[in-house]
N, C-alpha and C positions, 0 to 999 in steps of 0.2 A: 953687804954694804958697808962700808965704814963711813958714818957721817961726819967723824972728827976730823977726815982731812978733807972734806969737800968743803967748798967755798958755799957762802948764804945763797948764791944764785943758781949753783948745783942742785944744792937740797931742793929750791923752790922748785924748779924745774922737774926734778926728780918726784916732787910731789904732784905738779901739775899731771904730769905721766900717769903716774900710779891711779889719783883719783879719774882723769877722764879713762882709764882702761875700765875701771871698776864700778864707776856709778853714771860714765856718759858725759859728753861735752855739757850738755844743759845743766844737770848735777853739779860737775865741777864749777861750772860757773856760778851757779846757786851757791856754791858753799863758798868760794872765795866772797862774794859778794856778803854774805854774813860774817865774815872776819874783815871786812874792811875797816880801817880806824877812821874814817870819814875825816871831818875838816873842823873848825873852826874851836871857839873854847863854850864846852857844853854850861859849865857852871856861869861862867860869865855873861852868855846869852839869856840862861835862866834867869837870872838875877834881873836882867834890865828887861825881859819880859813880866815877871811876875812882882816888880817892885813896888807896883801901888795896889796891890789887890791883898786882900785879907782872904783867908783860909776860908771866912762865910762867904764873900764875895766870890770867889771860886768856886766853891758849892753853889751856890745860887745861877752863877752861869752854867756850870753841868747839868742842875735840871732844867735850867730852860731850853738848852740843846736837845735831851733824852725826855 
C-alpha cells in the first residue's frame, strides 16, 4: 500500500475499513469519536467560565460537590 500516492480521503477510507475489520464497527466508531477534533475555542470558553473564580473558590465548590 503506497500511502504517498493516496489522497486523504483514500487514506481515511482504508483506515476505517481496517479498523472495522479488526475491532468491529462499534470499536471503530468509539475509536473515531476519541479522535474527533470537537468544536469551539477551549481556551476562550475556559476563561469565560473561570474568570470570576479564584483557586480557593474552585476548591470550595469541588468540596461541596463531593
